[in-house]
C-alpha positions as CSV (number, residue, x, y, z in Angstrom):
1,M,-11.8,78.2,-71.9
2,K,-8.8,76.1,-73.2
3,N,-6.6,77.5,-70.4
4,I,-9.2,76.6,-67.8
5,I,-9.5,73.0,-69.1
6,C,-5.7,72.6,-69.1
7,N,-5.4,74.0,-65.6
8,T,-8.1,71.7,-64.4
9,K,-6.3,68.7,-65.9
10,H,-3.1,69.9,-64.4
11,N,-4.7,70.2,-60.9
12,L,-6.4,66.8,-61.2
13,V,-3.0,65.1,-62.0
14,Q,-1.5,66.9,-59.0
15,I,-4.3,65.7,-56.7
16,F,-4.0,62.2,-58.1
17,I,-0.3,61.9,-57.5
18,T,-0.5,63.5,-54.0
19,V,-3.3,61.1,-53.0
20,L,-1.3,58.1,-54.3
21,I,1.8,59.1,-52.4
22,F,0.0,59.7,-49.1
23,S,-2.2,56.7,-49.4
24,K,1.0,54.6,-49.7
25,L,2.6,56.2,-46.8
26,C,-0.5,56.0,-44.5
27,A,-0.8,52.3,-45.4
28,G,2.8,51.8,-44.0
29,N,4.2,51.1,-47.5
30,E,7.1,52.9,-49.2
31,L,6.4,54.3,-52.6
32,S,9.1,53.3,-55.1
33,L,9.4,55.0,-58.5
34,N,12.2,53.6,-60.7
35,G,14.0,55.5,-63.4
36,I,12.7,58.7,-64.9
37,V,9.2,59.8,-64.0
38,P,7.3,62.8,-65.4
39,I,6.9,65.8,-63.2
40,V,3.8,67.8,-63.9
41,G,4.3,71.5,-64.8
42,N,8.1,71.2,-64.6
43,A,10.0,73.1,-67.4
44,N,12.1,70.0,-68.0
45,G,9.2,67.7,-67.8
46,Y,11.1,64.9,-66.0
47,G,12.6,64.1,-62.6
48,W,15.1,61.5,-61.5
49,T,14.3,59.2,-58.6
50,A,17.1,56.6,-58.6
51,G,14.6,53.8,-57.8
52,I,14.2,54.4,-54.0
53,S,11.5,55.7,-51.7
54,V,10.2,59.2,-52.4
55,G,8.0,61.8,-50.8
56,G,5.8,64.2,-52.7
57,F,6.0,67.9,-52.1
58,I,3.5,70.3,-53.9
59,S,4.3,73.8,-54.9
60,D,1.9,76.2,-56.7
61,N,2.8,75.1,-60.2
62,N,4.3,71.6,-60.1
63,V,4.8,68.3,-58.2
64,D,8.4,67.8,-57.3
65,L,9.6,64.4,-56.4
66,Y,12.7,64.1,-54.3
67,A,14.8,60.9,-53.7
68,G,15.2,59.8,-50.1
69,Y,13.1,59.0,-47.1
70,W,10.3,61.3,-46.2
71,D,10.7,62.5,-42.6
72,S,7.7,60.7,-41.1
73,P,7.2,58.2,-38.3
74,L,5.4,56.1,-40.9
75,V,8.7,55.5,-42.7
76,Q,11.2,53.5,-40.6
77,N,15.0,53.6,-40.7
78,S,16.3,50.3,-42.2
79,N,20.0,50.9,-41.7
80,S,21.8,49.8,-38.6
81,P,24.1,52.3,-36.7
82,Q,27.7,52.4,-38.0
83,I,30.7,52.1,-35.7
84,A,34.1,52.9,-37.2
85,T,36.8,50.5,-36.3
86,N,39.0,53.4,-35.1
87,A,36.2,55.1,-33.0
88,L,37.9,54.1,-29.7
89,I,40.5,56.6,-28.5
90,F,41.5,55.2,-25.1
91,P,42.5,52.6,-24.2
92,S,44.8,52.7,-27.3
93,A,46.9,49.9,-28.6
94,G,49.5,48.7,-26.1
95,T,48.0,50.6,-23.1
96,T,48.8,49.5,-19.6
97,I,45.9,50.1,-17.2
98,L,46.2,50.0,-13.4
99,A,43.9,48.1,-11.1
100,P,42.1,48.5,-8.9
101,A,42.0,52.1,-10.0
102,P,39.8,54.5,-12.1
103,T,40.5,55.2,-15.7
104,N,38.6,56.8,-18.6
105,I,37.2,55.2,-21.7
106,I,37.2,57.7,-24.5
107,W,35.8,57.5,-28.0
108,Y,35.1,59.7,-31.1
109,V,31.4,60.7,-31.0
110,S,31.5,61.5,-34.7
111,K,32.6,57.9,-35.6
112,I,29.5,56.3,-34.1
113,T,26.6,57.4,-36.4
114,D,23.2,56.6,-37.8
115,D,21.4,57.7,-41.0
116,I,18.4,59.1,-39.0
117,D,19.7,59.9,-35.6
118,G,23.2,61.2,-36.5
119,T,25.4,60.8,-33.5
120,N,22.5,60.8,-31.0
121,L,22.7,57.1,-30.2
122,T,22.7,54.9,-27.1
123,I,25.7,52.7,-26.2
124,T,23.8,49.9,-24.5
125,K,26.9,48.2,-23.3
126,I,30.7,48.6,-23.1
127,S,32.3,45.3,-22.2
128,V,35.8,43.8,-21.7
129,H,36.8,40.7,-23.7
130,L,39.8,38.5,-24.0
131,A,41.7,39.4,-27.1
132,G,42.3,35.8,-28.0
133,N,38.8,34.3,-27.9
134,S,36.5,37.3,-27.3
135,N,35.1,35.9,-24.0
136,E,33.3,38.6,-22.0
137,L,35.0,39.1,-18.7
138,A,33.6,42.4,-17.4
139,I,31.0,45.1,-18.1
140,V,32.3,48.7,-18.1
141,T,28.9,50.4,-18.3
142,N,25.3,50.2,-19.7
143,N,23.0,52.6,-21.5
144,V,25.1,55.7,-21.9
145,S,24.7,58.4,-24.6
146,N,27.2,58.3,-27.4
147,L,27.3,62.1,-27.2
148,L,29.3,61.9,-23.9
149,G,32.4,60.7,-25.7
150,E,33.9,59.6,-22.3
151,I,33.0,57.7,-19.2
152,T,34.9,56.7,-16.1
153,W,35.6,53.1,-15.3
154,L,36.8,51.6,-12.1
155,V,39.0,48.8,-13.3
156,P,38.3,45.6,-11.2
157,E,41.2,43.8,-9.5
158,N,40.2,40.5,-11.0
159,L,41.3,41.7,-14.5
160,I,45.0,41.9,-13.3
161,G,46.6,39.5,-15.7
162,G,50.2,40.8,-16.5
163,D,50.6,40.1,-20.1
164,T,47.0,39.1,-20.8
165,N,45.6,41.2,-23.6
166,Y,42.1,42.6,-23.4
167,V,39.8,44.5,-25.8
168,L,36.7,46.5,-25.5
169,K,33.3,45.9,-27.3
170,F,30.7,48.6,-27.9
171,D,27.0,47.7,-28.4
172,V,24.9,50.5,-29.9
173,V,21.2,51.0,-30.6
174,D,19.3,53.8,-32.5
175,S,15.8,55.2,-32.1
176,S,14.4,52.6,-34.5
177,S,15.7,49.8,-32.2
178,L,18.3,48.8,-34.8
179,T,21.6,47.6,-33.2
180,N,25.2,47.1,-34.1
181,S,28.4,46.2,-32.2
182,C,32.1,46.5,-32.7
183,V,35.1,44.8,-31.0
184,F,38.1,47.1,-31.1
185,W,40.6,44.4,-31.9
186,D,43.4,46.9,-32.7
187,N,43.2,48.5,-29.2
188,K,44.6,45.7,-27.1
189,F,45.5,46.6,-23.5
190,V,46.8,44.9,-20.3
191,V,45.9,45.4,-16.7
192,V,48.6,45.4,-14.0
193,P,48.4,46.0,-10.2
194,E,48.2,49.6,-8.9
195,P,51.6,50.6,-7.4
196,L,50.2,50.7,-3.8
197,L,48.9,47.2,-4.3
198,L,52.4,46.1,-5.6
199,T,53.9,47.5,-2.4
200,V,51.4,45.5,-0.3
201,F,52.2,42.3,-2.2
202,A,55.9,42.9,-1.8
203,T,55.5,43.5,1.9
204,L,53.5,40.3,2.3
205,I,56.1,38.3,0.3
206,V,58.9,39.7,2.6
207,I,57.0,38.9,5.7
208,S,56.3,35.4,4.4
209,S,60.0,34.9,3.6
210,F,61.1,35.9,7.2
211,R,58.6,33.5,8.7
212,H,59.8,30.7,6.5
213,I,63.4,31.5,7.5
214,N,62.6,31.5,11.2
215,W,60.7,28.3,10.8
216,L,63.8,26.7,9.2
217,R,66.0,28.0,12.1
218,C,63.7,26.5,14.6
219,H,63.6,23.1,13.0
């Protein structure tokens, strides 16, 4: 009889804790337990929760409380995606890019991450900015998967600037609509004319010079 009463109390406590946890989660709230809390039926009698949200998981003999977020759509991610400052591989620092011509933008997939989504993120925009004042001058692409790690970019002719330094900016979003961005200040690059275009320019200059000389001869 005594064992029956103890087991009944034990089960009631389990049910109470379970109902409390799930009622909090269903109400859209996070259940926070700070410090050391008793765990029913556990040999040690206590469990550590570190003062953050917990989820309840019931086994046959006890209620185990684990620190961390319970994997449920009712619990939303509260941390923005992280972009390492060295995530960009190419263009690297000091790169000279030809225009108009195609090139590849390459990055480390593993260095653009999220607590919930891992590396499965969307890069909503890759843009070109002046290194001096961060003014946006061009858009490389929109809404590509971070998992690609590489995209092709047709560098526009209007970016030809000789010694003008440019940098790239990545804007990222996760599945919880949390965003982050990073300007890769260390990866400055310049854009110069494609060799064929240089030849055309040189030819035009020569033709213009001959015309000018002929004009002088005639006058």
